[in-house]
C-alpha positions in Angstrom: 7.2 -14.0 15.7 6.9 -12.6 12.0 5.8 -15.4 9.6 6.1 -14.2 5.9 4.2 -17.1 4.2 0.9 -16.5 5.9 1.3 -12.4 5.3 2.0 -13.3 1.7 -1.0 -15.5 1.3 -3.2 -12.5 2.9 -1.6 -10.0 0.2 -2.4 -12.8 -2.6 -6.0 -12.6 -1.6 -6.2 -9.1 -2.6 -5.0 -9.6 -6.3 -8.7 -9.9 -7.6 -10.6 -7.9 -9.5 -8.3 -6.0 -11.6 -5.4 -5.6 -8.8 -2.1 -7.0 -10.1 0.1 -6.6 -7.2 -0.2 -5.9 -3.6 3.0 -5.0 -1.8 3.5 -3.9 1.8 6.7 -2.0 2.3 8.6 0.4 4.8 7.9 4.2 4.6 11.5 4.5 3.1 10.8 2.1 0.2 12.2 -1.1 1.7 10.1 -4.0 0.5 8.8 -6.4 3.2 6.6 -8.6 1.3 4.4 -8.9 -2.0 2.2 -10.7 -3.9 1.6 -10.5 -7.7 3.4 -9.6 -10.9 5.3 -6.1 -11.0 8.5 -4.6 -10.7 7.7 -4.5 -6.9 11.1 -2.6 -5.7 10.4 0.3 -8.0 6.5 0.5 -7.3 7.5 0.2 -3.8 10.1 3.2 -3.8 8.0 5.4 -6.2 4.9 5.0 -3.8 6.8 5.7 -0.6 8.1 8.7 -2.2 4.8 9.8 -3.3 3.2 8.8 0.2 5.9 10.8 2.2 5.6 14.2 0.0 1.8 14.3 0.3 2.1 13.3 4.1 4.6 16.1 4.8 2.7 18.7 2.4 -0.2 17.8 5.0 2.0 18.5 8.0 3.8 21.7 7.1 1.1 23.2 4.9 -2.4 22.3 6.1 -1.0 21.5 9.7 -2.8 18.2 9.4 -1.3 14.7 9.4 -4.4 12.5 8.6 -3.8 11.3 5.4 -5.4 8.2 5.0 -5.0 6.9 1.2 -3.5 8.2 -2.0 -4.9 7.1 -5.2 -2.4 7.2 -8.4 -3.7 6.9 -11.7 -1.1 6.8 -14.5 -1.2 5.9 -18.5 0.3 2.5 -17.5 -1.7 1.5 -14.4 -3.1 2.8 -11.0 -2.4 2.2 -7.4 -3.8 3.4 -3.9 -1.4 3.6 -1.0 -2.6 3.4 2.7 -1.0 3.5 6.1 -1.0 0.1 7.9 0.4 0.1 11.4 3.9 2.0 10.6 4.2 0.4 7.2 2.6 1.2 3.9 0.2 -1.0 1.7 -0.2 -0.4 -2.0 -2.6 -2.1 -4.2 -1.3 -1.9 -7.8 -3.4 -2.5 -11.0 -1.9 -2.5 -14.6 -5.5 -1.1 -15.4 -6.1 2.5 -15.4 -9.4 2.3 -15.2 -10.5 0.5 -11.9 -13.1 1.8 -10.1 -11.5 3.9 -7.3 -14.4 3.2 -4.7 -14.2 -0.6 -4.9 -10.5 -0.5 -4.7 -10.4 1.8 -1.5 -12.9 -0.5 0.0 -10.8 -3.5 -0.6 -7.7 -1.5 0.8 -9.7 -0.5 4.1 -10.6 -4.1 4.8 -7.2 -5.6 4.3 -5.8 -2.8 6.4 -8.4 -3.6 9.1 -7.1 -7.2 8.9 -3.4 -6.5 8.9 -3.6 -3.6 11.7 -3.2 -5.5 14.7 -0.6 -8.1 13.9 1.8 -5.7 12.1 1.4 -3.1 14.6 3.4 -5.8 17.0 6.4 -5.5 14.6 9.3 -3.6 15.2 10.5 -2.6 11.7 13.8 -0.7 11.9 
């Protein structure tokens, strides 16, 4: 059974060291859970579009669909997106100068923690 409160608590734990929001959403941009302060629906929609574009490029042009992370750095912030189960996880920061290596490591730890429980869900 899916329990949103423990999931939100896990996502909240990632909001340290400059990360201001952690979002879990479907590949079509539907927000499932989030923790932190941001315009979460907008970030989820934009992040899913970026992920889909890079993933499709990898499949169609590079003949490879092994996309693991997408790191986005903008004037007003940065984000890293990763695949977890059949969903997407995004760590978002309003600080554009975060250490990408540290954020990537944090993402890997969260993905490892959530992979098994989320793979048991059926999201349609």
